[in-house]
VEXVO-986769 format. One record per residue (C-alpha): residue number from 0; residue in three letters; x, y, z. Coordinates in nm, 2 decimals, decimal comma. Each point is the difference from the previous one (the first is absolute). Example, Ala and Ser with C-alpha at 12.3 -4.5 7.8 and 13.67 -1.06 7.14 Angstrom:
<recs>
rec num->0 residu->ala c1->1,23 c2->-0,45 c3->0,78
rec num->1 residu->ser c1->0,14 c2->0,34 c3->-0,07
</recs>
This chain:
<recs>
rec num->0 residu->met c1->0,00 c2->0,00 c3->0,00
rec num->1 residu->ala c1->0,15 c2->0,33 c3->-0,11
rec num->2 residu->val c1->0,02 c2->0,28 c3->0,25
rec num->3 residu->his c1->-0,03 c2->0,35 c3->-0,15
rec num->4 residu->phe c1->0,13 c2->0,31 c3->0,18
rec num->5 residu->arg c1->-0,15 c2->0,33 c3->-0,08
rec num->6 residu->leu c1->0,26 c2->0,27 c3->-0,03
rec num->7 residu->leu c1->-0,08 c2->0,36 c3->0,09
rec num->8 residu->ala c1->0,03 c2->0,24 c3->-0,29
rec num->9 residu->pro c1->0,31 c2->0,22 c3->0,02
rec num->10 residu->leu c1->-0,22 c2->0,32 c3->0,01
rec num->11 residu->arg c1->-0,17 c2->-0,11 c3->0,32
rec num->12 residu->trp c1->0,32 c2->0,00 c3->0,21
rec num->13 residu->pro c1->0,02 c2->0,38 c3->0,03
rec num->14 residu->arg c1->-0,37 c2->0,02 c3->0,10
rec num->15 residu->leu c1->0,05 c2->-0,27 c3->0,27
rec num->16 residu->leu c1->0,31 c2->0,18 c3->0,13
rec num->17 residu->ala c1->-0,18 c2->0,33 c3->0,02
rec num->18 residu->ala c1->-0,29 c2->-0,16 c3->0,18
rec num->19 residu->gly c1->0,24 c2->-0,16 c3->0,25
rec num->20 residu->leu c1->0,18 c2->0,32 c3->0,07
rec num->21 residu->leu c1->-0,34 c2->0,18 c3->0,04
rec num->22 residu->ala c1->-0,11 c2->-0,27 c3->0,25
rec num->23 residu->leu c1->0,32 c2->0,04 c3->0,20
rec num->24 residu->ala c1->-0,04 c2->0,38 c3->0,01
rec num->25 residu->thr c1->-0,35 c2->-0,03 c3->0,12
rec num->26 residu->cys c1->0,10 c2->-0,24 c3->0,28
rec num->27 residu->ala c1->0,28 c2->0,24 c3->0,10
rec num->28 residu->gln c1->-0,25 c2->0,29 c3->0,01
rec num->29 residu->ala c1->-0,24 c2->-0,21 c3->0,20
rec num->30 residu->ala c1->0,26 c2->-0,08 c3->0,27
rec num->31 residu->leu c1->-0,09 c2->0,16 c3->0,32
rec num->32 residu->pro c1->0,25 c2->0,26 c3->0,12
rec num->33 residu->ile c1->0,18 c2->-0,05 c3->0,34
rec num->34 residu->gln c1->0,00 c2->0,31 c3->0,21
rec num->35 residu->his c1->0,27 c2->0,04 c3->0,26
rec num->36 residu->trp c1->0,06 c2->0,25 c3->0,29
rec num->37 residu->arg c1->0,16 c2->0,02 c3->0,33
rec num->38 residu->arg c1->-0,21 c2->0,11 c3->0,30
rec num->39 residu->ala c1->0,10 c2->0,25 c3->0,26
rec num->40 residu->asp c1->0,05 c2->-0,29 c3->0,25
rec num->41 residu->gly c1->0,26 c2->-0,15 c3->-0,24
rec num->42 residu->ala c1->-0,22 c2->-0,29 c3->-0,13
rec num->43 residu->gln c1->0,02 c2->-0,07 c3->-0,37
rec num->44 residu->val c1->-0,33 c2->-0,06 c3->-0,19
rec num->45 residu->phe c1->-0,05 c2->-0,17 c3->-0,33
rec num->46 residu->phe c1->-0,35 c2->0,04 c3->-0,13
rec num->47 residu->val c1->-0,20 c2->-0,14 c3->-0,30
rec num->48 residu->glu c1->-0,35 c2->0,14 c3->-0,05
rec num->49 residu->ser c1->-0,22 c2->-0,28 c3->-0,14
rec num->50 residu->arg c1->-0,38 c2->0,03 c3->-0,02
rec num->51 residu->ala c1->-0,06 c2->-0,34 c3->-0,15
rec num->52 residu->val c1->-0,14 c2->-0,14 c3->0,32
rec num->53 residu->pro c1->-0,10 c2->0,17 c3->0,33
rec num->54 residu->ile c1->0,29 c2->-0,15 c3->0,20
rec num->55 residu->val c1->0,32 c2->0,14 c3->0,15
rec num->56 residu->asp c1->0,31 c2->-0,21 c3->0,06
rec num->57 residu->val c1->0,28 c2->0,13 c3->0,22
rec num->58 residu->gln c1->0,34 c2->-0,14 c3->0,09
rec num->59 residu->ile c1->0,24 c2->0,16 c3->0,26
rec num->60 residu->asp c1->0,36 c2->-0,12 c3->0,00
rec num->61 residu->phe c1->0,28 c2->0,07 c3->0,25
rec num->62 residu->asp c1->0,36 c2->-0,10 c3->-0,01
rec num->63 residu->ala c1->-0,05 c2->-0,22 c3->0,30
rec num->64 residu->gly c1->0,01 c2->-0,36 c3->-0,13
rec num->65 residu->ala c1->0,20 c2->-0,29 c3->0,13
rec num->66 residu->arg c1->0,33 c2->0,15 c3->-0,10
rec num->67 residu->arg c1->-0,05 c2->0,27 c3->0,27
rec num->68 residu->glu c1->-0,04 c2->-0,25 c3->0,28
rec num->69 residu->pro c1->0,27 c2->-0,06 c3->0,26
rec num->70 residu->ala c1->0,17 c2->-0,33 c3->-0,07
rec num->71 residu->ala c1->-0,11 c2->-0,14 c3->0,34
rec num->72 residu->leu c1->-0,36 c2->0,09 c3->-0,07
rec num->73 residu->thr c1->-0,04 c2->-0,16 c3->-0,35
rec num->74 residu->gly c1->-0,37 c2->-0,03 c3->-0,07
rec num->75 residu->leu c1->-0,09 c2->0,32 c3->0,18
rec num->76 residu->ala c1->-0,15 c2->0,18 c3->-0,30
rec num->77 residu->gly c1->-0,22 c2->-0,30 c3->-0,09
rec num->78 residu->ala c1->-0,11 c2->-0,04 c3->0,36
rec num->79 residu->met c1->-0,10 c2->0,37 c3->0,02
rec num->80 residu->ala c1->-0,20 c2->-0,02 c3->-0,32
rec num->81 residu->gly c1->-0,19 c2->-0,30 c3->0,14
rec num->82 residu->met c1->-0,08 c2->0,19 c3->0,32
rec num->83 residu->leu c1->-0,13 c2->0,32 c3->-0,14
rec num->84 residu->asp c1->-0,36 c2->-0,13 c3->-0,04
rec num->85 residu->lys c1->-0,01 c2->-0,13 c3->0,35
rec num->86 residu->gly c1->-0,12 c2->0,32 c3->0,16
rec num->87 residu->val c1->0,04 c2->0,38 c3->0,01
rec num->88 residu->lys c1->0,05 c2->0,23 c3->0,30
rec num->89 residu->pro c1->-0,27 c2->0,25 c3->0,12
rec num->90 residu->his c1->0,04 c2->0,35 c3->-0,13
rec num->91 residu->gly c1->-0,20 c2->0,29 c3->0,15
rec num->92 residu->ala c1->-0,37 c2->-0,10 c3->-0,02
rec num->93 residu->glu c1->0,08 c2->-0,30 c3->-0,22
rec num->94 residu->pro c1->0,00 c2->-0,32 c3->0,20
rec num->95 residu->ala c1->0,26 c2->-0,28 c3->-0,03
rec num->96 residu->leu c1->-0,09 c2->-0,27 c3->-0,26
rec num->97 residu->gly c1->0,09 c2->-0,36 c3->0,01
rec num->98 residu->glu c1->0,05 c2->-0,24 c3->-0,29
rec num->99 residu->asp c1->-0,37 c2->-0,10 c3->-0,02
rec num->100 residu->ala c1->-0,12 c2->0,36 c3->0,02
rec num->101 residu->leu c1->0,24 c2->0,09 c3->-0,28
rec num->102 residu->asp c1->-0,12 c2->-0,29 c3->-0,22
rec num->103 residu->asp c1->-0,36 c2->0,11 c3->0,06
rec num->104 residu->ala c1->0,08 c2->0,36 c3->-0,09
rec num->105 residu->trp c1->0,17 c2->-0,09 c3->-0,33
rec num->106 residu->ala c1->-0,28 c2->-0,23 c3->-0,09
rec num->107 residu->glu c1->-0,25 c2->0,28 c3->0,06
rec num->108 residu->leu c1->0,19 c2->0,23 c3->-0,23
rec num->109 residu->gly c1->0,04 c2->-0,27 c3->-0,27
rec num->110 residu->ala c1->0,37 c2->0,11 c3->-0,02
rec num->111 residu->gln c1->0,33 c2->-0,20 c3->0,02
rec num->112 residu->phe c1->0,31 c2->0,09 c3->0,19
rec num->113 residu->gly c1->0,32 c2->-0,19 c3->0,07
rec num->114 residu->ala c1->0,37 c2->0,03 c3->0,09
rec num->115 residu->gly c1->0,30 c2->-0,20 c3->-0,11
rec num->116 residu->ala c1->0,37 c2->-0,01 c3->0,01
rec num->117 residu->gly c1->0,26 c2->-0,11 c3->-0,26
rec num->118 residu->asn c1->0,37 c2->0,02 c3->-0,01
rec num->119 residu->asp c1->0,01 c2->0,36 c3->-0,11
rec num->120 residu->arg c1->-0,34 c2->0,16 c3->0,09
rec num->121 residu->phe c1->-0,26 c2->0,01 c3->0,27
rec num->122 residu->ser c1->-0,34 c2->0,07 c3->-0,17
rec num->123 residu->phe c1->-0,36 c2->0,08 c3->0,07
rec num->124 residu->ser c1->-0,28 c2->-0,05 c3->-0,25
rec num->125 residu->leu c1->-0,35 c2->0,14 c3->-0,01
rec num->126 residu->arg c1->-0,29 c2->-0,06 c3->-0,25
rec num->127 residu->ser c1->-0,33 c2->0,18 c3->0,04
rec num->128 residu->leu c1->-0,29 c2->0,13 c3->-0,19
rec num->129 residu->ser c1->0,06 c2->0,36 c3->-0,11
rec num->130 residu->asp c1->-0,32 c2->0,13 c3->0,16
rec num->131 residu->pro c1->0,13 c2->0,30 c3->0,20
rec num->132 residu->ala c1->-0,17 c2->-0,10 c3->0,33
rec num->133 residu->leu c1->0,11 c2->-0,37 c3->-0,02
rec num->134 residu->leu c1->0,35 c2->0,09 c3->-0,11
rec num->135 residu->ala c1->0,04 c2->0,25 c3->0,28
rec num->136 residu->arg c1->-0,11 c2->-0,26 c3->0,26
rec num->137 residu->ala c1->0,23 c2->-0,26 c3->-0,15
rec num->138 residu->ala c1->0,30 c2->0,24 c3->0,00
rec num->139 residu->ala c1->-0,07 c2->0,09 c3->0,36
rec num->140 residu->leu c1->-0,01 c2->-0,37 c3->0,11
rec num->141 residu->ala c1->0,31 c2->-0,08 c3->-0,21
rec num->142 residu->ala c1->0,19 c2->0,30 c3->0,16
rec num->143 residu->arg c1->-0,07 c2->-0,15 c3->0,35
rec num->144 residu->glu c1->0,15 c2->-0,33 c3->-0,10
rec num->145 residu->ile c1->0,30 c2->0,16 c3->-0,17
rec num->146 residu->gly c1->0,08 c2->0,25 c3->0,28
rec num->147 residu->glu c1->-0,15 c2->-0,13 c3->0,32
rec num->148 residu->pro c1->0,03 c2->-0,38 c3->0,03
rec num->149 residu->ser c1->-0,03 c2->-0,14 c3->0,35
rec num->150 residu->phe c1->0,22 c2->-0,31 c3->-0,04
rec num->151 residu->pro c1->-0,18 c2->-0,19 c3->0,28
rec num->152 residu->glu c1->0,24 c2->-0,20 c3->0,21
rec num->153 residu->thr c1->-0,22 c2->-0,31 c3->0,05
rec num->154 residu->val c1->-0,08 c2->-0,02 c3->-0,38
rec num->155 residu->trp c1->0,37 c2->0,02 c3->-0,09
rec num->156 residu->thr c1->0,08 c2->-0,28 c3->0,25
rec num->157 residu->ala c1->-0,25 c2->-0,22 c3->-0,17
rec num->158 residu->glu c1->0,11 c2->0,10 c3->-0,35
rec num->159 residu->arg c1->0,37 c2->-0,07 c3->0,09
rec num->160 residu->gln c1->-0,09 c2->-0,35 c3->0,11
rec num->161 residu->arg c1->-0,19 c2->-0,05 c3->-0,33
rec num->162 residu->ile c1->0,29 c2->0,12 c3->-0,21
rec num->163 residu->ala c1->0,25 c2->-0,21 c3->0,20
rec num->164 residu->ala c1->-0,21 c2->-0,31 c3->-0,07
rec num->165 residu->ala c1->-0,01 c2->0,09 c3->-0,37
rec num->166 residu->leu c1->0,38 c2->0,04 c3->0,00
rec num->167 residu->arg c1->0,05 c2->-0,34 c3->0,16
rec num->168 residu->glu c1->-0,24 c2->-0,16 c3->-0,26
rec num->169 residu->ala c1->0,17 c2->0,18 c3->-0,29
rec num->170 residu->glu c1->0,34 c2->-0,14 c3->0,11
rec num->171 residu->thr c1->-0,13 c2->-0,35 c3->-0,07
rec num->172 residu->arg c1->-0,05 c2->0,09 c3->-0,37
rec num->173 residu->pro c1->0,29 c2->-0,06 c3->-0,24
rec num->174 residu->gly c1->-0,12 c2->0,28 c3->-0,22
rec num->175 residu->thr c1->0,02 c2->0,25 c3->0,29
rec num->176 residu->arg c1->0,35 c2->-0,12 c3->0,10
rec num->177 residu->ala c1->0,12 c2->0,02 c3->-0,36
rec num->178 residu->gly c1->-0,13 c2->0,35 c3->-0,03
rec num->179 residu->arg c1->0,17 c2->0,12 c3->0,31
rec num->180 residu->leu c1->0,33 c2->-0,15 c3->-0,11
rec num->181 residu->tyr c1->-0,04 c2->0,16 c3->-0,34
rec num->182 residu->glu c1->-0,06 c2->0,35 c3->0,14
rec num->183 residu->gln c1->0,30 c2->-0,04 c3->0,23
rec num->184 residu->ala c1->0,22 c2->-0,11 c3->-0,29
rec num->185 residu->val c1->-0,11 c2->0,29 c3->-0,22
rec num->186 residu->phe c1->-0,03 c2->0,28 c3->0,25
rec num->187 residu->gly c1->0,24 c2->-0,10 c3->0,27
rec num->188 residu->glu c1->0,01 c2->0,25 c3->0,29
rec num->189 residu->his c1->-0,21 c2->0,25 c3->-0,19
rec num->190 residu->pro c1->-0,34 c2->0,08 c3->0,16
rec num->191 residu->tyr c1->-0,17 c2->-0,18 c3->-0,29
rec num->192 residu->gly c1->0,15 c2->-0,32 c3->0,12
rec num->193 residu->arg c1->-0,12 c2->0,02 c3->0,36
rec num->194 residu->gln c1->-0,27 c2->-0,25 c3->0,11
rec num->195 residu->thr c1->-0,24 c2->0,02 c3->0,29
rec num->196 residu->thr c1->0,10 c2->-0,25 c3->0,27
rec num->197 residu->gln c1->-0,14 c2->-0,11 c3->0,33
rec num->198 residu->ala c1->0,25 c2->0,22 c3->0,17
rec num->199 residu->ser c1->-0,07 c2->0,31 c3->-0,20
rec num->200 residu->leu c1->-0,37 c2->-0,06 c3->0,04
rec num->201 residu->gln c1->0,02 c2->-0,03 c3->0,38
rec num->202 residu->ala c1->0,20 c2->0,33 c3->0,00
rec num->203 residu->ile c1->-0,28 c2->0,19 c3->-0,17
rec num->204 residu->thr c1->-0,20 c2->0,19 c3->0,26
rec num->205 residu->val c1->-0,29 c2->0,24 c3->-0,01
rec num->206 residu->gly c1->0,25 c2->0,27 c3->0,10
rec num->207 residu->ala c1->0,22 c2->-0,09 c3->-0,31
rec num->208 residu->met c1->-0,31 c2->0,04 c3->-0,22
rec num->209 residu->arg c1->-0,08 c2->0,34 c3->0,14
rec num->210 residu->asp c1->0,36 c2->0,12 c3->-0,06
rec num->211 residu->phe c1->-0,01 c2->-0,13 c3->-0,35
rec num->212 residu->his c1->-0,34 c2->0,15 c3->-0,07
rec num->213 residu->ala c1->0,14 c2->0,34 c3->0,12
rec num->214 residu->arg c1->0,22 c2->0,00 c3->-0,31
rec num->215 residu->leu c1->-0,32 c2->0,04 c3->-0,22
rec num->216 residu->gln c1->-0,02 c2->0,37 c3->-0,05
rec num->217 residu->pro c1->-0,19 c2->0,20 c3->-0,27
rec num->218 residu->cys c1->0,32 c2->0,14 c3->-0,14
rec num->219 residu->gly c1->0,11 c2->-0,36 c3->-0,09
rec num->220 residu->ala c1->-0,33 c2->-0,10 c3->-0,17
rec num->221 residu->thr c1->-0,06 c2->-0,06 c3->-0,37
rec num->222 residu->ile c1->-0,37 c2->-0,01 c3->-0,08
rec num->223 residu->ser c1->-0,14 c2->-0,14 c3->-0,32
rec num->224 residu->ile c1->-0,37 c2->0,09 c3->-0,07
rec num->225 residu->val c1->-0,21 c2->-0,12 c3->-0,29
rec num->226 residu->gly c1->-0,37 c2->0,07 c3->-0,03
rec num->227 residu->ala c1->-0,30 c2->0,22 c3->-0,05
rec num->228 residu->leu c1->0,14 c2->0,32 c3->0,17
rec num->229 residu->asp c1->0,15 c2->0,32 c3->-0,11
rec num->230 residu->arg c1->0,34 c2->0,13 c3->0,12
rec num->231 residu->ser c1->-0,13 c2->0,20 c3->0,29
rec num->232 residu->gln c1->-0,20 c2->-0,29 c3->0,12
rec num->233 residu->ala c1->0,30 c2->-0,23 c3->-0,03
rec num->234 residu->asp c1->0,21 c2->0,23 c3->0,20
rec num->235 residu->ala c1->-0,26 c2->0,03 c3->0,27
rec num->236 residu->leu c1->-0,02 c2->-0,38 c3->0,01
rec num->237 residu->ala c1->0,38 c2->-0,03 c3->0,04
rec num->238 residu->ala c1->-0,01 c2->0,25 c3->0,29
rec num->239 residu->ser c1->-0,28 c2->-0,19 c3->0,17
rec num->240 residu->leu c1->0,18 c2->-0,33 c3->-0,03
rec num->241 residu->leu c1->0,33 c2->0,13 c3->0,15
rec num->242 residu->gly c1->-0,17 c2->0,23 c3->0,26
rec num->243 residu->arg c1->0,04 c2->-0,23 c3->0,29
rec num->244 residu->leu c1->0,38 c2->-0,06 c3->-0,05
rec num->245 residu->ala c1->0,23 c2->0,19 c3->0,22
rec num->246 residu->glu c1->0,19 c2->0,27 c3->-0,19
rec num->247 residu->gly c1->0,36 c2->0,04 c3->0,06
rec num->248 residu->arg c1->0,32 c2->0,10 c3->-0,16
rec num->249 residu->cys c1->0,08 c2->-0,24 c3->-0,28
rec num->250 residu->gln c1->0,36 c2->-0,11 c3->-0,01
rec num->251 residu->ala c1->0,16 c2->-0,18 c3->-0,29
rec num->252 residu->leu c1->0,00 c2->-0,37 c3->0,05
rec num->253 residu->pro c1->0,34 c2->-0,18 c3->-0,01
rec num->254 residu->ala c1->0,08 c2->-0,16 c3->-0,33
rec num->255 residu->val c1->-0,06 c2->-0,38 c3->-0,02
rec num->256 residu->ala c1->0,31 c2->-0,19 c3->-0,13
rec num->257 residu->glu c1->-0,01 c2->-0,14 c3->-0,35
rec num->258 residu->val c1->-0,05 c2->-0,37 c3->-0,04
rec num->259 residu->arg c1->0,35 c2->-0,15 c3->-0,07
rec num->260 residu->pro c1->0,01 c2->-0,20 c3->-0,33
rec num->261 residu->trp c1->-0,03 c2->-0,37 c3->0,07
rec num->262 residu->arg c1->0,30 c2->-0,21 c3->-0,09
rec num->263 residu->arg c1->0,02 c2->-0,37 c3->0,01
rec num->264 residu->arg c1->0,26 c2->-0,11 c3->0,25
rec num->265 residu->arg c1->0,15 c2->-0,33 c3->0,10
rec num->266 residu->thr c1->0,02 c2->-0,10 c3->0,37
rec num->267 residu->ser c1->0,35 c2->-0,05 c3->0,14
rec num->268 residu->ala c1->-0,10 c2->-0,37 c3->0,06
rec num->269 residu->ser c1->-0,07 c2->-0,05 c3->-0,36
rec num->270 residu->pro c1->0,32 c2->-0,01 c3->-0,21
rec num->271 residu->ser c1->0,00 c2->0,11 c3->-0,36
rec num->272 residu->pro c1->-0,09 c2->-0,29 c3->-0,22
rec num->273 residu->arg c1->0,27 c2->-0,13 c3->-0,23
rec num->274 residu->pro c1->-0,07 c2->-0,04 c3->-0,37
rec num->275 residu->arg c1->-0,10 c2->-0,36 c3->-0,08
rec num->276 residu->pro c1->0,05 c2->-0,17 c3->-0,34
rec num->277 residu->met c1->-0,31 c2->-0,08 c3->-0,19
rec num->278 residu->ser c1->-0,13 c2->-0,34 c3->0,08
rec num->279 residu->thr c1->0,00 c2->-0,26 c3->-0,27
rec num->280 residu->ser c1->-0,34 c2->-0,13 c3->0,10
rec num->281 residu->ala c1->-0,32 c2->0,11 c3->-0,16
rec num->282 residu->ser c1->-0,06 c2->0,27 c3->0,27
rec num->283 residu->pro c1->0,27 c2->0,26 c3->0,07
rec num->284 residu->ala c1->0,13 c2->0,04 c3->0,35
rec num->285 residu->leu c1->-0,15 c2->0,28 c3->0,20
rec num->286 residu->pro c1->0,23 c2->0,25 c3->0,15
rec num->287 residu->gly c1->0,03 c2->0,03 c3->0,38
rec num->288 residu->ala c1->-0,28 c2->0,19 c3->0,17
rec num->289 residu->ile c1->0,08 c2->0,35 c3->0,12
rec num->290 residu->arg c1->-0,17 c2->0,12 c3->0,32
rec num->291 residu->thr c1->-0,08 c2->0,36 c3->0,06
rec num->292 residu->thr c1->0,00 c2->0,18 c3->0,33
rec num->293 residu->ser c1->-0,32 c2->0,18 c3->0,11
rec num->294 residu->arg c1->0,18 c2->0,33 c3->0,08
</recs>
């Protein structure tokens, strides 16, 4: 059975190229512009106005990830992130709220809020409807969790026991152990290579969390906002979210050392293999194995 290919006439190529370029130009024009400004409190704001849906998404980032933890308190940033939704302190006429009360308040607003820690950043995220009344209430509640967490001692004691049990269970998994060895081999003494241990976990106290939380200041915040707002509304939202954080004089953070390039190294107990002649059998002889150190 013959297969016939239909070739495009030569005169059609310029038309197709022009159509393609026009489509690319249209997409470029349709791209939403990113507005950027620095607030009086030092926070940087990146804002994209989008009216496609009546929703506002916010992310607040601080340079307060795991790389900023003291070595003896590895796991502190993640522990603090997990404790921020366990309660907020009273403030003026506002009563203290526990974990259940916070859950009920977010459910009533139909909004989502969370905190997380990575190697480089400590982040908060908020998603809410853009209705002015609902958004104002969501921002006020988020500001309390961002700036006034209570870090209840009894809750942290239970959480620490839960995390310790999870660490013990994880150590029984070959994948977890292999991952730890890999990170130690690649990152060595760099903060990226540190691992939460039972000792570092037991050293994390509520006081350590409060001290680490005090590093979160408006001047160190980078706020990304996307949604159905204008610039003035976005700036007011940023101010509301950071309003409960203590303002202070922002000092430059110390530089984090670069990750040293990983090099394959032989242990002193493993001598360099000598060249072997090719075996005369069907399968060639394998060279001696070379072990690598983890640091």
